[in-house]
N, C-alpha and C positions, 0 to 999 in steps of 0.2 A: 897739579895738569889746570893749569892757563885753559878755558874756553876759549873758541877762535870762530872766526863768524865763517871756518871751514864747514859749518854744518850745514851752512847755505847753499852748497856743491852737493851735498844729497839730496836727493830729491822724489820723498818715499808718499805714497796716496794717503790719504787719510783713512779711506777703507783698510787698508792693508796694515797700518798700526792697529787698527782698532780688533783688524784678524788674528794680529800675533798677540794682543794683549789680551783680548779673548782665552785663547790658547792656552797662554801661559797663565791666566788664570785657574784654568779645570785642569792640565794635565800636570804643570807643573808647582803649582800652589793647591793643588787639592779641593778649592772651594765648592760650597754645595751648591746646588742646582738655582738654589732662589736666588744668590749671591751673583751668580752670573745672567742668572735672567735682569736683575736691576740692573748689573754694567750694561747689558745687550741693551737691553732700553735706552738708559738717558744716554749712551755714545751715540748710538742711532738717530738719535735727535739729534745732537750736535750736529754727527756728520750733515744730513739734511739742511741744517741753518746755515754751515759754513761754506757747502754746494749752493745753494740758492742765492747764497749774496756776494762767493769768491767763488766762482766756479773753476777756475785756474789752478786755484790754492792749493800748493802742497802741506803736509806736516810739519814743516820744518821754519815753514815762512808763517805760521801762524801765531798773531804778534799777544801780546798785553791789550792794546786797544779791541783785538777782536775777540777777546775772551770778555772783558767788560761790557762790548756791546752783546753778546750772548745772555751774561748776567743779565744785563737789563729785560731782553726779552723774556726770559724765565722769573722774572722777579713777582708775575702774576700767579705765579703757581702759592702752595701756603708754604710756608716758613720751612718747616720740614721737609718738603721733596725738594726745595730750594738747596738745602742743606747736603742732600742725598744727590743732588745730580752734578753741586762742585765737585762735593770726595769723590764720584765717579770719573770726574773730569781730570780732577787732582791725580787719581793713581795710574791714569793713564798717560800722564806726561811725568809723570815721575817715573814710569817704566822706561818710558825710550828714555830718558835723562841717563835712566840707569845702566840702557844696552848702549847708550854711544857717547862716550867723552865731551865730546866736540858740540855736543846738543845744546843752546842755548834756551833753557827752559825760560819759557813766560814767566811762565807760576809764582818762580823765584823775583821776579820783580814785580808782581802782582801782590800790594796789602787789600788783606779783605777782613773784615771784621763782620763778623754774623751773629746777631743773639736772636739764637731762638726761643721765643713767650716760654714761660716755664708753666706747664700745665699737667697739673695734679693729675693721678691716673684715675677715670673711673671706675669703682668697684661696687657690685652689687650688693644689697642688703641677703643679711641671712632671709628675710622673709622671701624675698623675693626668689632666693634658690630654690626654698623650700617649696613655696608656688610651681615652678617648672619641677620638680622632683616629682609633687604630687599629683601633678598631670600624667605626666606619664608615666605612676605606677597606676593612677584610673584604666588611663587609655590601654593599659596589658589587661586589668583588672577586667575589664567590661568586652574582654575578648576570651570566650569558654573555651576556644579551637586552639587548644598547647599546639595541635599540630600541624596547623595556618601560619603559611611564612607570613603574614602579618604582626604573629602574637613573636616571631621570634625576631623579627625585625624590631621592634618595641622594646625586647627586653636589650638586644643590642643598643635600642636608643638610648635606654636607662642607663647601659654599664658605660657608656661614652659622655657623656654627661655628668654620670659620679666619678668618675676617673678625673674630667676634667677639673673639677670644685674638689677635691677630697687632697690631689698632689700638686697642682700647679704645673701641667706638663703644658705644654705648646701644643695646637692642634698636630703642627707638622710631626711633633715626635710622638705623639699620639698612634695617626697613619700611618707613621712608617714602623712601628711596633712589630717587631716580630715574635713568631711563639715560642723562640728559643728562648727570648728577651723574659718573657711572663714567666715566673715561678709563684704562683698562688700558694705549693706548700709552704713556701717561705714569706711569702705576703710582700715581695719585690719586684718592680720591675727593672729592665735597665734600659737606659735612652741613652740615644747617642743624639745630643747637641749641636751649637751650631760650631763650627771648626770639626764635626766628629768627636767631639769631645764624649768621653761618656759617662755617666755618675748612674747609682743604683739607688731608684727610691722606694721607699717602705710604705710600704700600705699599711696604714694602722686603724682605719675603717673595717668593722667584722661586715656590716650592711653592704660594701662596696666590695668585698671580697666574697660573700654570697653571692650578689649580682655577674660579676664577674665569672664565677663559676659554673653558672646557670647557661649565661651567654654560651663562652666553652662547650657546653654538654652541645646544648639546639647546632651548635652551626659546625662545630667539627672542625674548625680549621689548623691547617697544617705549613702555612708558611709565613703569611699575612694574619696578624691575630687578628685583624678588623680587618671582615673581608662584608664586601656587598652579597648580589641576588646571584652575581653569574660566580661570585666565589674570589672577584678580581677584588684589591687594595683600597677598603676606604678611603675614598677622597675626604680634601680638607671642604672643599666645596661642599659634599654633602652632610658635613658637620655644619660649617656656619649655615642650611640650610634647614638644619634641623632645631637649631636654636632660635632662628628666627621665626618657626613657625611653634613653635612654644613662648614666645615673647605674643607673640599674636593672642593666640589660644588662650594665654593666662591675663593678658590685656593690660600687664607691666607697661606701661608706658613710655620709657626711656630705651632708647637703640640698646642692643646689645648684640653682642659680640663673642665668639668662642678664648677670644683671647682675656676678655673680662672676666672669669674664668678663675686667670692664673692673678689676675689685680687683685681679686678677692680671696683667693686662698692666702697671697702672701699678706694683704692688713686685716682680711677680718680673724683668720683662721689661724694664721702663727701670731704675727703682733700682737694684735688684743689679748691672747693666752699667754703671753712675756716669752714667745722662741726669742732666743736671742739674733740678731741681723745676718750673724756670719753663717749662722746653721742657716737661715733661710734662702742665702744667698749660694751655700752649697746644693739646697734642694734644687732650686731655681735653675741650675746648673750658670750661674755668674760667672766671667772669667775675673768683674771687679767687681766689688761691692758698692761704688759709690751709683751701678746699674738698679741695686738692692735699697738701696736711699732712696730711687725715686717712688720706687711702694709703698717705703714704709711714711710715709702720710700719717701725722697725727691723725688717731680716729676720735670719732665722739666720744666712746668710752674709754680711751688712755686719756683724753682732754678733759672729761669731768674727773675721772679722777684724781690726777693731777690737780686741782682746781679746790678738790675737795682737802687735798692732803697740806697745800698751800693756806689752806682756810684754817684748816687746826693747827700748822705751826705756826700760824700770826694771832692766831686768838685773845693772847696775855698779852700782846704789842699795846702800847701806848703813844701815841702819835705825840712828842714837844715840838713845842712851837717854840 
Protein backbone atom coordinates (compact mmCIF):
# COMPACT_ATOMS: atom_id res chain seq x y z
CA UNK A 1 0.00 0.00 0.00
CA UNK A 2 1.42 3.38 -1.08
CA UNK A 3 1.66 6.01 1.61
CA UNK A 4 0.35 9.45 0.68
CA UNK A 5 0.18 12.98 2.02
CA UNK A 6 -3.12 12.01 3.66
CA UNK A 7 -1.12 11.50 6.85
CA UNK A 8 -0.95 15.25 7.26
CA UNK A 9 -4.74 15.41 7.48
CA UNK A 10 -4.40 13.73 10.85
CA UNK A 11 -3.20 16.06 13.58
CA UNK A 12 -1.99 14.29 16.70
CA UNK A 13 -0.21 16.11 19.51
CA UNK A 14 3.35 14.96 20.18
CA UNK A 15 2.40 14.46 23.84
CA UNK A 16 -0.40 12.10 22.88
CA UNK A 17 1.76 9.92 20.63
CA UNK A 18 4.42 9.62 23.34
CA UNK A 19 1.77 8.72 25.92
CA UNK A 20 0.27 6.07 23.61
CA UNK A 21 3.72 4.65 22.88
CA UNK A 22 4.64 4.37 26.58
CA UNK A 23 1.30 2.65 27.27
CA UNK A 24 2.07 0.22 24.42
CA UNK A 25 5.53 -0.49 25.89
CA UNK A 26 4.23 -1.10 29.40
CA UNK A 27 1.01 -3.01 28.86
CA UNK A 28 1.32 -4.56 25.40
CA UNK A 29 5.05 -5.31 25.16
CA UNK A 30 5.55 -5.75 28.93
CA UNK A 31 8.92 -4.01 28.92
CA UNK A 32 10.67 -3.61 32.27
CA UNK A 33 10.54 -0.43 34.34
CA UNK A 34 14.11 0.64 33.54
CA UNK A 35 13.49 0.47 29.77
CA UNK A 36 10.24 2.43 30.06
CA UNK A 37 11.96 5.00 32.28
CA UNK A 38 14.70 5.48 29.67
CA UNK A 39 12.11 5.82 26.89
CA UNK A 40 10.14 8.37 28.91
CA UNK A 41 13.22 10.43 29.75
CA UNK A 42 14.48 10.48 26.15
CA UNK A 43 11.12 11.21 24.55
CA UNK A 44 10.16 13.94 27.00
CA UNK A 45 13.43 15.65 26.17
CA UNK A 46 12.54 15.47 22.46
CA UNK A 47 9.04 16.81 23.22
CA UNK A 48 10.43 19.82 25.10
CA UNK A 49 12.83 20.58 22.26
CA UNK A 50 10.13 20.37 19.57
CA UNK A 51 7.64 22.48 21.55
CA UNK A 52 10.27 25.14 22.20
CA UNK A 53 11.30 25.51 18.54
CA UNK A 54 8.01 24.60 16.86
CA UNK A 55 5.19 25.41 19.35
CA UNK A 56 2.32 24.55 17.01
CA UNK A 57 3.75 21.47 15.28
CA UNK A 58 1.87 18.17 15.48
CA UNK A 59 3.47 14.74 15.32
CA UNK A 60 2.65 14.16 11.64
CA UNK A 61 4.50 17.37 10.76
CA UNK A 62 7.83 16.40 12.32
CA UNK A 63 10.21 16.37 9.37
CA UNK A 64 13.58 14.94 8.52
CA UNK A 65 15.16 18.40 8.91
CA UNK A 66 13.67 18.77 12.39
CA UNK A 67 15.16 15.43 13.37
CA UNK A 68 18.54 16.51 12.00
CA UNK A 69 18.54 19.70 14.08
CA UNK A 70 17.57 17.67 17.15
CA UNK A 71 20.45 15.27 16.49
CA UNK A 72 22.80 18.25 16.40
CA UNK A 73 21.25 19.46 19.67
CA UNK A 74 22.05 16.21 21.52
CA UNK A 75 25.44 15.66 19.88
CA UNK A 76 27.24 17.11 22.92
CA UNK A 77 26.27 14.08 25.01
CA UNK A 78 28.43 10.98 25.25
CA UNK A 79 28.21 8.75 22.14
CA UNK A 80 26.48 5.97 24.09
CA UNK A 81 23.83 8.41 25.34
CA UNK A 82 23.24 9.87 21.88
CA UNK A 83 22.84 6.36 20.47
CA UNK A 84 20.25 5.49 23.13
CA UNK A 85 18.26 8.72 22.66
CA UNK A 86 18.23 8.16 18.92
CA UNK A 87 17.06 4.56 19.36
CA UNK A 88 14.21 5.74 21.64
CA UNK A 89 13.11 8.28 19.07
CA UNK A 90 13.27 5.77 16.24
CA UNK A 91 11.18 3.30 18.26
CA UNK A 92 8.52 6.02 18.74
CA UNK A 93 8.29 6.82 15.03
CA UNK A 94 8.31 3.15 14.03
CA UNK A 95 5.46 2.52 16.47
CA UNK A 96 3.36 5.29 14.92
CA UNK A 97 4.33 4.11 11.43
CA UNK A 98 3.05 0.62 12.26
CA UNK A 99 -0.22 1.97 13.68
CA UNK A 100 -1.00 4.28 10.72
CA UNK A 101 -0.49 3.09 7.14
CA UNK A 102 -0.67 6.61 5.72
CA UNK A 103 2.05 8.05 7.98
CA UNK A 104 5.21 9.28 6.24
CA UNK A 105 7.94 8.22 8.62
CA UNK A 106 10.77 10.83 8.43
CA UNK A 107 13.24 8.25 9.78
CA UNK A 108 12.91 6.35 6.50
CA UNK A 109 14.51 9.31 4.74
CA UNK A 110 17.15 9.86 7.39
CA UNK A 111 20.51 8.18 6.88
CA UNK A 112 22.51 8.11 10.10
CA UNK A 113 25.89 6.43 10.34
CA UNK A 114 26.65 6.41 14.01
CA UNK A 115 29.88 4.84 15.18
CA UNK A 116 30.26 4.41 18.90
CA UNK A 117 33.90 4.22 20.04
CA UNK A 118 34.83 0.75 21.24
CA UNK A 119 35.80 0.77 24.89
CA UNK A 120 36.83 -2.38 26.71
CA UNK A 121 34.88 -3.10 29.90
CA UNK A 122 36.74 -2.09 33.05
CA UNK A 123 37.42 -5.00 35.37
CA UNK A 124 38.71 -5.30 38.89
CA UNK A 125 41.81 -7.32 39.61
CA UNK A 126 41.61 -10.35 41.86
CA UNK A 127 43.60 -8.46 44.50
CA UNK A 128 41.11 -5.57 44.45
CA UNK A 129 38.21 -7.96 44.97
CA UNK A 130 40.09 -9.62 47.83
CA UNK A 131 40.80 -6.22 49.42
CA UNK A 132 37.12 -5.31 49.44
CA UNK A 133 36.06 -8.65 50.93
CA UNK A 134 38.90 -8.50 53.47
CA UNK A 135 37.69 -5.05 54.57
CA UNK A 136 34.06 -6.20 54.95
CA UNK A 137 34.93 -9.39 56.85
CA UNK A 138 37.27 -7.48 59.21
CA UNK A 139 34.59 -4.84 59.83
CA UNK A 140 32.23 -7.57 60.99
CA UNK A 141 34.92 -9.38 62.99
CA UNK A 142 35.60 -6.16 64.95
CA UNK A 143 31.95 -6.08 66.04
CA UNK A 144 31.53 -8.62 68.89
CA UNK A 145 27.79 -8.01 69.37
CA UNK A 146 26.13 -10.50 67.00
CA UNK A 147 22.70 -9.28 68.09
CA UNK A 148 23.42 -5.72 67.03
CA UNK A 149 21.81 -4.51 63.78
CA UNK A 150 25.21 -3.27 62.58
CA UNK A 151 26.47 -6.86 62.69
CA UNK A 152 23.46 -8.05 60.72
CA UNK A 153 23.92 -5.28 58.13
CA UNK A 154 27.61 -6.14 57.79
CA UNK A 155 26.69 -9.78 57.15
CA UNK A 156 24.20 -8.69 54.48
CA UNK A 157 26.82 -6.44 52.83
CA UNK A 158 29.28 -9.32 52.65
CA UNK A 159 26.61 -11.58 51.15
CA UNK A 160 25.73 -8.96 48.52
CA UNK A 161 29.34 -8.41 47.44
CA UNK A 162 30.19 -12.12 47.47
CA UNK A 163 27.17 -12.89 45.27
CA UNK A 164 27.97 -10.08 42.82
CA UNK A 165 31.50 -11.31 42.18
CA UNK A 166 30.75 -15.05 42.34
CA UNK A 167 27.87 -15.12 39.86
CA UNK A 168 28.07 -12.06 37.58
CA UNK A 169 24.47 -11.22 38.50
CA UNK A 170 23.17 -7.76 37.58
CA UNK A 171 22.55 -5.37 40.49
CA UNK A 172 18.88 -5.04 39.54
CA UNK A 173 18.56 -8.84 39.46
CA UNK A 174 20.19 -9.17 42.87
CA UNK A 175 17.89 -6.58 44.45
CA UNK A 176 14.79 -8.17 42.90
CA UNK A 177 15.58 -11.70 44.13
CA UNK A 178 12.64 -13.25 45.94
CA UNK A 179 13.02 -15.77 48.75
CA UNK A 180 11.39 -18.42 46.55
CA UNK A 181 14.11 -17.89 43.93
CA UNK A 182 16.95 -18.69 46.34
CA UNK A 183 17.52 -22.40 47.04
CA UNK A 184 20.59 -22.73 49.25
CA UNK A 185 20.13 -26.50 49.63
CA UNK A 186 20.50 -26.95 45.87
CA UNK A 187 22.96 -24.02 45.72
CA UNK A 188 20.98 -22.25 42.99
CA UNK A 189 19.27 -18.92 42.44
CA UNK A 190 16.55 -18.31 39.87
CA UNK A 191 16.99 -14.96 38.15
CA UNK A 192 14.57 -12.98 36.00
CA UNK A 193 16.75 -10.87 33.73
CA UNK A 194 16.12 -8.39 30.93
CA UNK A 195 12.89 -9.03 29.07
CA UNK A 196 11.72 -11.22 31.99
CA UNK A 197 13.97 -14.04 30.74
CA UNK A 198 14.48 -16.68 33.41
CA UNK A 199 17.79 -18.39 34.10
CA UNK A 200 19.18 -20.50 36.93
CA UNK A 201 22.62 -19.71 38.35
CA UNK A 202 24.63 -22.30 40.23
CA UNK A 203 26.52 -21.06 43.29
CA UNK A 204 29.79 -22.97 43.23
CA UNK A 205 31.57 -21.32 46.15
CA UNK A 206 31.24 -22.85 49.61
CA UNK A 207 32.14 -19.49 51.17
CA UNK A 208 29.35 -17.71 49.31
CA UNK A 209 26.80 -20.33 50.39
CA UNK A 210 28.01 -20.03 53.97
CA UNK A 211 27.58 -16.24 54.14
CA UNK A 212 24.18 -16.43 52.40
CA UNK A 213 22.97 -18.92 55.03
CA UNK A 214 24.25 -16.65 57.81
CA UNK A 215 22.45 -13.68 56.29
CA UNK A 216 19.25 -15.71 55.93
CA UNK A 217 19.33 -16.76 59.59
CA UNK A 218 19.92 -13.20 60.82
CA UNK A 219 17.32 -11.40 58.68
CA UNK A 220 14.78 -14.20 58.13
CA UNK A 221 13.41 -12.55 54.95
CA UNK A 222 9.95 -13.72 53.89
CA UNK A 223 9.33 -12.15 50.48
CA UNK A 224 12.31 -10.20 49.11
CA UNK A 225 15.60 -11.97 49.80
CA UNK A 226 17.82 -8.91 50.36
CA UNK A 227 16.10 -6.40 52.65
CA UNK A 228 16.92 -3.24 54.57
CA UNK A 229 16.33 -2.31 58.21
CA UNK A 230 12.62 -1.67 57.58
CA UNK A 231 12.14 -5.03 55.88
CA UNK A 232 11.80 -3.48 52.44
CA UNK A 233 13.60 -4.58 49.30
CA UNK A 234 17.25 -3.50 49.24
CA UNK A 235 17.63 -0.82 46.56
CA UNK A 236 20.18 -0.67 43.75
CA UNK A 237 21.30 2.70 45.08
CA UNK A 238 22.13 1.10 48.46
CA UNK A 239 24.37 -1.43 46.69
CA UNK A 240 26.11 1.34 44.73
CA UNK A 241 26.76 3.27 47.93
CA UNK A 242 28.11 0.10 49.56
CA UNK A 243 30.62 -0.44 46.73
CA UNK A 244 31.59 3.24 46.81
CA UNK A 245 32.25 3.04 50.56
CA UNK A 246 34.35 -0.10 50.09
CA UNK A 247 36.45 1.65 47.46
CA UNK A 248 37.03 4.66 49.71
CA UNK A 249 37.90 2.57 52.77
CA UNK A 250 40.29 0.25 50.93
CA UNK A 251 42.01 3.07 49.03
CA UNK A 252 41.46 1.57 45.58
CA UNK A 253 42.37 4.35 43.18
CA UNK A 254 39.99 3.74 40.28
CA UNK A 255 36.25 4.20 40.17
CA UNK A 256 34.38 1.00 41.02
CA UNK A 257 30.73 0.20 40.35
CA UNK A 258 28.63 -2.89 41.17
CA UNK A 259 28.41 -3.71 37.44
CA UNK A 260 32.18 -4.18 37.40
CA UNK A 261 31.56 -7.33 39.39
CA UNK A 262 29.83 -8.65 36.27
CA UNK A 263 32.75 -7.61 34.06
CA UNK A 264 35.24 -9.21 36.43
CA UNK A 265 33.25 -12.43 36.65
CA UNK A 266 33.12 -12.74 32.86
CA UNK A 267 36.75 -11.81 32.20
CA UNK A 268 38.77 -13.04 35.16
CA UNK A 269 36.77 -15.73 36.93
CA UNK A 270 35.51 -17.60 33.87
CA UNK A 271 37.43 -16.74 30.69
CA UNK A 272 40.86 -16.97 32.30
CA UNK A 273 39.88 -20.37 33.67
CA UNK A 274 38.95 -21.62 30.20
CA UNK A 275 35.14 -21.63 30.51
CA UNK A 276 33.61 -21.61 26.96
CA UNK A 277 32.13 -18.27 25.93
CA UNK A 278 28.79 -19.97 25.11
CA UNK A 279 28.52 -21.10 28.74
CA UNK A 280 29.44 -17.64 30.03
CA UNK A 281 26.77 -16.12 27.78
CA UNK A 282 24.09 -18.32 29.36
CA UNK A 283 25.37 -17.61 32.87
CA UNK A 284 25.18 -13.86 32.28
CA UNK A 285 21.75 -14.07 30.66
CA UNK A 286 22.77 -12.62 27.30
CA UNK A 287 20.35 -13.23 24.42
CA UNK A 288 23.11 -12.52 21.88
CA UNK A 289 26.60 -13.97 22.20
CA UNK A 290 28.01 -10.80 20.63
CA UNK A 291 27.21 -9.04 23.90
CA UNK A 292 29.30 -11.60 25.76
CA UNK A 293 32.18 -11.11 23.35
CA UNK A 294 32.51 -7.53 24.60
CA UNK A 295 33.37 -8.93 28.03
CA UNK A 296 35.60 -11.57 26.47
CA UNK A 297 38.56 -9.31 26.10
CA UNK A 298 42.05 -10.78 25.94
CA UNK A 299 43.16 -10.90 29.56
CA UNK A 300 46.85 -10.51 30.46
CA UNK A 301 47.06 -14.09 31.70
CA UNK A 302 45.63 -15.48 28.45
CA UNK A 303 47.85 -13.17 26.37
CA UNK A 304 51.03 -14.31 28.13
CA UNK A 305 50.03 -17.97 27.80
CA UNK A 306 49.37 -17.56 24.06
CA UNK A 307 52.72 -15.79 23.58
CA UNK A 308 54.53 -18.58 25.46
CA UNK A 309 52.90 -21.17 23.18
CA UNK A 310 53.90 -19.14 20.12
CA UNK A 311 57.51 -18.86 21.28
CA UNK A 312 57.65 -22.60 21.99
CA UNK A 313 56.16 -23.48 18.59
CA UNK A 314 58.60 -21.28 16.68
CA UNK A 315 61.72 -22.11 18.70
CA UNK A 316 63.28 -24.33 16.00
CA UNK A 317 62.28 -22.20 13.01
CA UNK A 318 65.02 -20.41 11.09
CA UNK A 319 64.56 -17.31 8.98
CA UNK A 320 65.81 -17.89 5.42
CA UNK A 321 66.55 -14.73 3.39
